[in-house]
N, C-alpha and C positions, 0 to 999 in steps of 0.2 A: 527454151527458158530460160529466162537471169532469176540466176538464184541471189537470194537477199540473204547475206553470211550472217548478219542480227539475226535474222528472223531463222537459221538455221541452227544458229547455237542456241537461241531461246528453247528453238525447239528439242534439243541434244540436252539441255541440262535440266530442260521441264520433265524429261522421258525420265532421264536417270533417276530425277528426286522422286518421279511418282513410283516409278519402279521399285525403290527401296520402301515405298508407304502400301503396294502393292501386293509384293510376296520378295521377301528377300530373297537373293543367289545365296543357290547351294554355293560349295567350294569348286563342284566340276564347272559351272556355270560359272561363277566367277575368273576362272581360266579360259573357260570359253570368250569369254567378254575380252579379257586382254589377248589372247590369242585372234579373234576378229579383227581388235583396235591395232594391235602390229601389224597384220596382214594388209589394212584399210590402209594403212600410211605409208606400207611400203611401195603397195599399188600405186597411191599418188605420186611417189618420188621417181618413182622408175617413168611413170606419165613424163612427169619433169624432167628426167635426164633424154627422155626423147624429144622435146617441143622446146624444149628451151634455150636459149643461146646465152642467157646471162648469166657470168662468172657466179655473182653472188646466188644465186636462184639454182645452178646446176652443182653447185658445193655442199647448198642446204641439202639439197635431194642426196647427193651421194653421204653425208653425215646422217640422215634418214634411215635409207638404205643399212648403213655399218649397223647405228646403235638399236635399229627393230631386228633387224635379223637378229643382232648379238642377242636382246631380250628374248625374242623367240625363241631361238635353241636353250636361253636360261630356262623359260618359262615349260618348255617342252620336257629339259632335264627333271627338274621341278615336281614335275604333273609325274613324271615316271618313278621317280624314286617316293613319292607321297601315293605313289597308286591312285591318281586323280586323271581319268583322263576327261579332257574339255568336253562340255556339255551345250547346246544350244541353249539360247536363252532369248525372253523377248525386247531384251538389252541387244543382245548382240545381233537380235534380228533387226532391230530397228538400225541397227550402225550401218549393217549391210545395205538395210534398203537405201538408206539417206546414200551411204556411199555410191552404190551403183548411180544414184540420180548426181550428185555431184561429178564422179567420173564423167557421164556421158553430157554433163554441161563442160566440164574444162577440155574436152575430147574436140569441142566445136571453135576454141579460141586456138590465137596465135600471137606471138611477139609476145610485147609489152601488156597486152590484153591478157594470154594468159598466166603469164609471171604473178601480175597482178593479182588473179584469181586464185591462183596456185598458194601465192604467198596469206590471200586473206584467208583462205581455207583453210591452210596449217595453223595461222594463228586461234583461230575458230574451234579448228577440231581439238587443239591442245588445252586451249582455256574448260572445253568438254569432258576431255579424257581427265584432266587434273581433277576438276569436278567428282567426276564419275567416279575417282579413283579414294576419292579424300573422303567422300560422304555416302559414297554405297558399297565400293568392294573390301574395301578397309575393312569399316567398321562391319560390315557381315561378312569377313571371311573368320570361320571357325578354328582352321587350323594355325597356329601360330608360325611357323615357318611361312606359310601362303602369306600372312597378313606384313610377315617383316621382308619379306619379298618385294611386296608391295609397296611397303614404306620407303623401303632402300631406292625404289625405280623411281619415285616420286622427285629427284632433286633431278635429274637427266629429263624428263619430261619438262619439269621448269625451266634449263636450261635451253631444251628444244622451244617452248615457248617465247623466251626470250630473245633466242636467235631469228624467230620469224619475225617478231616483231622490231628489231633493228631492220632486218630485209625490207620489212614493208613502208618502215620509216622513210630508206636508203630509196624506194620505187617511188615514193610519194613526192619525194623531192626532186625527183626524174635523172637523178642518177643511176645508168643505166645498163652498165659496163656490160 
């Protein structure tokens, strides 16, 4: 199965938009989405570290593990402080389903094909997460501290996107350290 990243991104963004209108997520569901999204990106990064030999891809993957692990710890600490337990939702279920399909595909790839697919996925994934945070999670967060934490994480996610786009352009130019 070959993944069409534009289709995946459109599906993810579309799902987040529909979810916003179908049923606004509760604060526990928002925390659950953040936990799921971080865990997914950590898992993608661990796979990249296991499979890639490209210096840029490996450095990016290490950054994803470090940054998303730190966000995870912050989310759990905030959840404990606010007495909010992460809850499942249609959004987190969709994220996990798509992640399982993406991981299965990435595991079949090797070398430059893996690097390209991983980085393309990171670009699409960060675009979808940024969109979901700004259009679904922040507007629906009821707790001011949770909303503030989501707003505070936005620049990091944007930085990840820009870094992934830079690597994507480098790989497209044929620079395969």
